[in-house]
C-alpha atoms as one frame of an Amber mdcrd trajectory, in Angstrom:
protein
 -25.404   2.558  -0.326 -26.105  -0.976  -1.587 -28.442   0.422  -4.247 -25.474
   2.164  -5.923 -23.475  -1.045  -6.265 -23.461  -3.270  -9.352 -24.799  -6.830
  -9.356 -21.387  -8.425  -8.825 -20.558  -6.169  -5.876 -23.958  -6.870  -4.298
 -23.555 -10.604  -4.795 -20.055 -10.537  -3.258 -21.392  -8.716  -0.185 -24.401
 -11.005   0.200 -22.269 -14.133  -0.063 -19.586 -12.734   2.255 -22.150 -11.879
   4.941 -23.682 -15.361   4.768 -20.334 -17.173   4.645 -19.418 -19.687   7.293
 -15.664 -19.458   7.919 -13.842 -17.846   4.995 -14.855 -15.731   2.018 -12.682
 -14.222  -0.748 -13.559 -11.103  -2.745 -11.447 -10.902  -5.911 -11.155  -7.306
  -7.086  -9.406  -6.792 -10.456  -8.200  -3.244 -11.278 -10.869  -0.553 -11.120
 -13.678  -2.866  -9.973 -14.311  -1.064  -6.689 -12.823  -3.644  -4.329 -12.440
  -1.239  -1.411 -15.894   0.244  -2.017 -17.361  -3.260  -1.892 -15.371  -4.188
   1.184 -16.394  -0.996   2.979 -20.071  -1.661   2.252 -19.629  -5.236   3.451
 -18.091  -4.063   6.752 -20.800  -1.403   7.214 -23.570  -3.977   6.645 -22.037
  -6.387   9.173 -21.595  -3.564  11.697 -25.253  -2.585  11.366 -26.134  -6.211
  12.077 -24.379  -5.841  15.420 -21.201  -7.743  14.511 -17.925  -6.759  16.122
 -15.371  -6.371  13.322 -11.599  -6.232  13.063 -10.646  -4.573   9.741  -7.011
  -4.799   8.684  -4.669  -4.311   5.737  -0.956  -4.738   5.213  -0.268  -1.015
   4.714  -1.098   1.996   6.869  -2.467   3.881   3.854  -5.030   1.148   3.139
  -6.115   1.092   6.800  -6.538   4.882   6.830  -8.611   4.615   3.663 -10.944
   2.112   5.332 -11.327   4.347   8.410 -12.160   7.377   6.266 -14.734   5.490
   4.185 -16.383   3.771   7.163 -16.713   6.896   9.298 -18.282   8.750   6.366
 -20.976   6.055   6.472 -21.598   6.756  10.136 -19.843   3.613  11.364 -18.029
   3.872  14.701 -14.515   2.934  13.650 -11.413   3.271  15.803  -7.960   3.438
  14.251  -5.363   1.587  16.333  -1.733   2.417  15.489  -0.204   5.417  13.757
  -2.153   6.805  10.794  -0.044   7.935   7.854  -2.185  10.923   7.023  -2.816
  13.631   9.597  -6.221  14.492   8.181  -8.686  15.560  10.845 -11.164  13.047
   9.420  -8.712  10.294  10.403  -7.070  11.802  13.494 -10.285  12.190  15.475
 -10.958   8.468  15.104  -7.545   7.322  16.323  -7.198   5.581  19.653  -4.642
   8.168  20.819  -7.039  11.039  20.140 -10.066   9.329  21.687  -8.104   8.463
  24.839  -7.699  12.149  25.638 -11.438  12.325  26.368 -11.515   9.389  28.803
 -11.343  10.221  32.574  -9.316   7.064  33.270  -6.686   8.160  30.794  -6.524
  11.607  32.359  -6.032   9.901  35.710  -3.211   7.820  34.182  -1.561  10.989
  32.852  -1.562  12.513  36.339   0.032   9.352  37.719   2.725   9.548  35.013
   3.392  13.153  36.053   3.812  11.944  39.636   6.208   9.244  38.409   8.323
  11.873  36.644   8.607  13.855  39.885   9.700  10.746  41.744  12.279  10.016
  39.033  13.623  13.538  39.415  13.936  13.016  43.166  15.443   9.587  42.569
  18.211  11.108  40.424  19.623  12.759  43.570  20.479   9.353  45.025  22.932
   6.663  44.004  21.508   4.032  41.694  22.512   0.594  43.026  24.487  -0.515
  40.011  26.672  -3.671  40.314  29.811  -1.600  40.968  28.128  -0.052  44.036
  26.003  -2.868  45.402  28.873  -5.403  45.310  26.563  -8.396  45.236  24.062
  -7.063  47.801  20.371  -7.605  47.054  17.795  -4.813  47.395  16.600  -6.374
  50.672  20.133  -6.484  52.091  20.760  -2.829  51.138  17.502  -1.771  52.850
  18.397  -3.832  55.935  21.927  -2.363  56.275  20.570   1.163  55.703  18.435
   0.729  58.841  21.312  -0.487  61.020  23.762   2.074  59.618  26.579  -0.454
  59.567  29.201  -0.506  56.823  29.389  -3.644  54.738  31.739  -4.909  52.016
  33.639  -1.637  52.083  30.521   0.474  51.456  29.990   3.483  53.688  26.695
   3.879  55.589  26.056   7.091  53.620  26.332   5.289  50.271  24.119   2.439
  51.505  21.451   4.913  52.724  21.531   6.722  49.375  21.030   3.437  47.460
  18.250   2.441  49.877  16.373   5.688  49.186  16.744   5.063  45.418  15.309
   1.541  45.870  12.340   2.754  47.951  11.514   5.385  45.331  11.769   2.712
  42.588   9.251   0.569  44.476   6.849   3.528  44.541   7.477   4.214  40.839
   6.766   0.572  39.938   3.562   0.595  41.955   2.372   3.841  40.363   3.337
   2.592  36.900   1.112  -0.455  37.352  -1.744   1.785  38.476  -1.292   4.063
  35.447  -1.239   1.072  33.110  -4.418  -0.286  34.673  -6.189   3.069  34.177
  -4.952   3.125  30.565  -6.289  -0.387  30.004  -9.676   0.639  31.377  -9.803
   3.666  29.048  -8.737   1.621  26.004 -11.238  -1.097  26.882 -14.094   1.419
  27.035 -13.201   2.927  23.644 -12.779  -0.411  21.892 -15.974  -1.809  23.404
 -17.929   1.129  21.947 -16.369   0.682  18.484 -18.246  -1.232  15.826 -15.047
  -1.662  13.814 -11.446  -1.694  15.008  -9.049  -0.798  12.171  -5.348  -1.573
  12.231  -2.524  -3.084  10.185  -2.152  -6.871  10.111   0.934  -6.740  12.312
  -0.606  -4.318  14.835  -3.549  -6.679  15.250  -1.158  -8.636  17.457  -0.252
  -5.631  19.614  -0.743  -5.412  23.374  -3.675  -3.044  22.832  -5.776  -5.801
  21.261  -4.487  -8.593  23.473  -7.301 -10.887  24.578  -9.875  -9.287  22.279
 -12.002 -11.433  19.968 -14.218 -10.410  17.058 -17.149 -11.821  15.152 -15.515
 -11.085  11.795 -11.998 -10.214  10.614 -11.882  -8.384   7.284  -8.484  -8.281
   5.552  -7.957  -5.858   2.664  -4.838  -6.073   0.429  -4.785  -9.798   1.264
  -2.816 -10.647  -1.884  -0.112  -8.112  -1.009   0.455  -9.522   2.477   2.598
 -12.540   3.311   0.745 -15.450   4.854   2.128 -15.034   8.429   0.967 -11.400
   8.381  -2.627 -12.454   7.570  -2.615 -15.117  10.271  -2.371 -12.434  12.994
  -5.830 -10.853  12.493  -7.642 -14.046  11.496  -6.777 -15.788  14.768  -8.890
 -13.155  16.557 -12.165 -13.824  14.749 -14.793 -16.514  14.160 -15.161 -15.616
  10.462 -12.795 -14.112   7.901 -13.417 -12.073   4.742 -10.400 -11.330   2.547
 -10.129  -9.044  -0.479  -7.383  -8.734  -3.076  -6.234  -9.583  -6.590  -3.850
 -12.512  -6.927  -3.366 -11.653 -10.623  -1.421  -8.545  -9.638   1.932  -8.362
  -7.860   2.482 -10.553  -4.785   3.934  -9.340  -1.467   7.423  -7.880  -1.524
   9.833 -10.428  -0.023  13.449  -9.280   0.199  14.943 -12.651   1.135  15.714
 -14.679  -1.986  15.490 -17.909   0.016  12.015 -17.126   1.373  10.686 -15.454
  -1.765   9.060 -18.444  -3.431   7.335 -19.701  -0.300   6.190 -16.334   1.075
   5.005 -15.047  -2.315   2.242 -17.645  -2.147  -0.455 -15.865  -0.149  -3.141
 -17.148   2.188  -5.713 -15.781  -0.269  -4.326 -18.060  -3.008  -4.062 -21.027
  -0.650  -7.724 -20.729   0.368  -8.798 -20.224  -3.245  -6.931 -23.363  -4.264
  -8.445 -25.353  -1.384 -12.079 -24.236  -1.629 -12.476 -22.520  -5.029 -15.833
 -21.080  -6.080 -17.499 -22.080  -2.792 -15.836 -19.186  -0.966 -15.010 -16.876
  -3.881 -16.643 -14.054  -5.825 -15.022 -11.945  -8.535 -15.985  -8.327  -9.157
 -16.366  -7.770 -12.891 -17.463  -4.233 -13.706 -14.495  -1.881 -13.857 -14.828
   1.896 -13.532 -11.316   2.996 -14.532 -10.326   2.194 -18.121 -11.386   2.700
 -21.665 -12.553  -0.661 -23.009  -9.555  -0.936 -25.353  -7.163  -0.665 -22.416
  -9.212  -3.202 -20.459  -9.730  -5.883 -23.094  -6.235  -7.382 -23.267  -5.715
  -7.834 -19.485  -9.306  -9.026 -19.192  -8.772 -11.813 -21.735  -5.262 -12.688
 -20.602  -5.587 -12.517 -16.817  -9.286 -12.546 -15.917 -10.839 -15.057 -18.293
 -12.421 -12.305 -20.417 -14.877 -11.576 -17.588 -14.226  -7.851 -17.068 -16.828
  -5.388 -18.292 -16.211  -1.664 -18.796 -18.856   0.484 -17.125 -20.607   2.785
 -19.642 -19.144   5.817 -17.825 -15.601   4.799 -18.842 -16.085   2.505 -21.826
 -15.223   5.124 -24.458 -13.352   7.812 -22.504 -10.350   9.299 -24.337  -7.931
  12.204 -24.051 -10.263  14.263 -26.234 -12.505  14.741 -23.191  -9.790  16.526
 -21.190  -7.414  18.212 -23.667  -7.591  21.258 -25.889  -8.144  19.627 -29.349
  -6.764  22.717 -31.121  -3.374  22.004 -29.531  -3.132  18.760 -31.516  -2.258
  20.889 -34.545   0.952  21.937 -32.789   2.155  18.413 -32.011   5.262  17.190
 -33.859   4.069  15.281 -36.934   5.877  12.079 -35.939   4.419  12.199 -32.448
   0.896  13.112 -33.530  -0.304   9.536 -34.218   0.923   8.500 -30.749  -0.998
  11.312 -29.086  -4.167  11.187 -31.185  -6.999  10.524 -28.690  -8.579   7.805
 -30.839  -5.366   5.762 -30.515  -6.095   4.585 -26.973  -3.441   1.839 -26.842
  -0.103   2.544 -28.513   3.092   0.526 -28.874   6.171   2.404 -30.086   8.874
   0.066 -31.379  12.101   1.572 -30.000  15.401   0.020 -31.083  17.383   1.446
 -28.200  20.155  -0.411 -26.402  19.614  -1.911 -22.961  22.507  -1.141 -20.610
  23.584  -1.884 -17.058  25.814   0.061 -14.719  28.683  -1.848 -13.126  27.291
  -1.446  -9.618  23.669  -2.303 -10.450  21.800  -5.426 -11.574  19.072  -3.215
 -13.079  18.763  -2.091 -16.727  18.169   1.230 -18.462  17.481   2.302 -22.048
  18.522   5.798 -23.086  16.449   5.919 -26.307  13.241   4.963 -24.523  13.907
   7.571 -21.825  14.450  10.303 -24.454  11.230   9.393 -26.244   9.309   9.240
 -22.961  10.483  12.776 -22.213   9.294  14.072 -25.604   5.918  12.380 -25.250
   5.399  13.866 -21.790   6.333  17.335 -23.051   3.761  17.075 -25.839   1.078
  15.745 -23.487   1.601  18.751 -21.230   1.295  21.086 -24.230  -2.088  19.507
 -24.986  -3.329  20.859 -21.668  -2.914  17.852 -19.424  -1.911  18.517 -15.835
   1.335  16.860 -14.639  -0.820  14.970 -12.129  -2.675  13.334 -15.052   0.474
  11.597 -16.311   2.358   8.617 -14.941   5.679   7.395 -16.319   6.548   3.896
 -15.172   9.103   1.171 -15.818   9.800  -2.227 -14.298  13.472  -1.260 -13.840
  14.912   0.938 -11.055  17.737   2.261 -13.242  15.283   3.340 -15.943  13.185
   5.110 -13.322  16.299   6.990 -12.151  17.084   8.004 -15.740  13.501   9.127
 -16.343  13.522  11.141 -13.122  16.675  12.884 -14.278  15.225  13.747 -17.695
  11.790  14.772 -16.404  12.796  16.374 -13.105  11.219  19.736 -13.919   7.972
  18.386 -15.427   6.113  17.519 -12.220   4.854  14.158 -13.487   4.889  11.074
 -11.278   7.644   8.586 -12.131   7.812   5.223 -10.413   8.552   1.558 -10.831
   5.606  -0.595 -11.872   5.696  -2.184  -8.414   5.510   1.230  -6.772   2.464
   2.142  -8.862   0.275  -0.805  -7.858  -3.091   0.471  -6.658  -2.641   3.796
  -8.494  -4.187   5.241 -11.649  -3.574   8.107 -14.108  -5.274   9.516 -17.181
  -2.216   8.546 -19.258   0.540   6.043 -18.587   3.830   5.950 -20.472   5.377
   2.513 -19.901   9.055   1.924 -20.707   9.863  -1.801 -20.921  13.637  -1.263
 -21.443  14.755  -4.746 -22.590  16.393  -4.781 -26.027  18.768  -7.581 -27.011
  19.255 -10.117 -29.852  18.810 -13.060 -27.438  15.217 -11.905 -26.769  15.911
 -12.168 -23.044  13.257 -10.219 -21.109  14.315 -11.090 -17.552  11.749 -10.475
 -14.840   9.319  -8.985 -17.375   8.280 -12.641 -17.544   6.382 -12.127 -14.288
   3.136 -11.345 -16.106   1.553 -10.027 -12.927   3.906  -7.069 -13.286   2.693
  -6.590 -16.861  -0.907  -6.757 -15.643  -0.259  -4.010 -13.092   1.541  -1.838
 -15.658  -1.122  -1.899 -18.371  -4.103  -1.446 -16.035  -2.989   1.888 -14.501
  -4.234   4.285 -17.263  -7.789   5.505 -17.755  -7.662   7.065 -21.254  -4.365
   6.230 -22.947  -1.626   3.636 -22.646   1.669   4.294 -24.452   4.139   1.389
 -24.391   7.775   1.909 -25.371   9.693  -1.272 -26.133  11.703  -3.304 -28.602
   9.147  -5.398 -30.486  11.755  -7.901 -31.751  13.006  -8.634 -28.234   9.586
  -8.715 -26.597   7.846 -10.753 -29.294  10.093 -13.678 -28.424   7.806 -14.134
 -25.430   4.327 -15.502 -26.155   2.412 -13.125 -23.872   4.218  -9.969 -24.998
   3.782 -11.059 -28.608   0.055 -11.363 -27.985   0.062  -7.861 -26.486   1.846
  -6.443 -29.538  -0.594  -8.199 -31.873  -3.496  -6.847 -29.828  -2.163  -3.288
 -30.156  -1.711  -3.724 -33.906  -5.347  -4.763 -34.180  -7.040  -2.427 -31.686
  -4.694   0.541 -31.399  -1.547   1.932 -32.957   1.715   0.069 -33.511   4.324
   2.456 -34.835   7.943   1.927 -35.863  10.932   3.702 -34.423  10.821   7.479
 -34.660  14.044   8.563 -36.361  13.755  12.307 -36.801  13.183  13.367 -33.195
  15.967  14.759 -31.121  15.839  15.551 -27.432  14.693  19.069 -26.637  17.473
  21.392 -25.581  17.448  23.064 -22.199  16.065  26.573 -22.385  13.507  25.871
 -25.103  13.559  25.148 -28.807  14.134  21.774 -30.406  15.750  20.002 -33.265
  13.883  17.938 -35.814  10.703  19.976 -36.301
């Protein structure tokens, strides 16, 4: 309901609905981008507009379908949904087709085709080795006269002729079945207020020739420009939503990376600016202390923490008595009032011979100990995320935490996700202060905006402080949270229980 939205969400919807050609909704982390977009689509649908709603990923499309249908909007999901939830399945084109008489008629025709194919298999297929240059018409003609030709017996020619006649029938029936299918699909899509599909599937045969009043593209900053061009060519107006301050689309080709990483969302923003743009500002995910640094660094200090999350901490969801049992060197890190924490780890960055990625054994060991203590405090494994920018570090963390049940991913793989606590391992540790692709600050933005109640960063302060942005982050933590030196007395817990260093 519009009444439940904040002023920035309402303004974004109002401006998007009144827009002429293009409108951009910028949704920083936790600001309810998809909620806003869903309400925008629902409002347009109630105004009688025919809408094509797309996203780059199947999961995002399914999410839109689920949200829209809960609002009573007639949405049809074209393509294969990722989730097999009944709430999604019953709105898929494949499911809805089963209830159309034309589709049932097409199914019967397909059954007839299968019978003809079975009969056809008893005859010789006129392959080049058999037909010896004869056309279908010549084979049919010689089958009637019963005369041998080019060394082919009359029996073989008659068999090929029967195969050809059956193929003609099959082709005719196939066209009829396809026509009945098209009728059924047309009826379903004409009844839909919103057609939901991925960007690429918007160009499928199913939607061929269809036009819409509005195309709405979610995840627009995670889709390459050619992908977004597919849905927008089918509509008179376009509304796009995304966050160009987070990670760009994944482009595997090194040659195409620079060009394709620049999205249509960014191009339109650069061309038209504030005239077609609205930023959502109230975030509903993070404690204010987690929010403040990315807000100032990436969003012009415009983000506001909603009162419901402004002061949330681990104290709200743990057993406080368990804090007494935490290892004394780990206690400051886990204290709920220390919402943002940077642990200065002097581990060594390493690379395997067969991998360009880095790992850091000391950071992985400390991450394991922190996770173990968090679980002892009463947190569920599903409350904790352990992330790193580096694939090799993720593999090492998975090995060390394989029996803990917590989610471990690369920063890139965690975009769009959230947890109560995030443990971030930055890995890089070298005297040259080389931080590699950590310099893509969009990756940093994603990493530090995933947690709700606590952010624990593990990294080498000397190495990272050589970079201006990371130095600012460290200084921010020193001022607003806890910066703690390397923990010397901890040793990794031994398998089977017990530990050293208590």
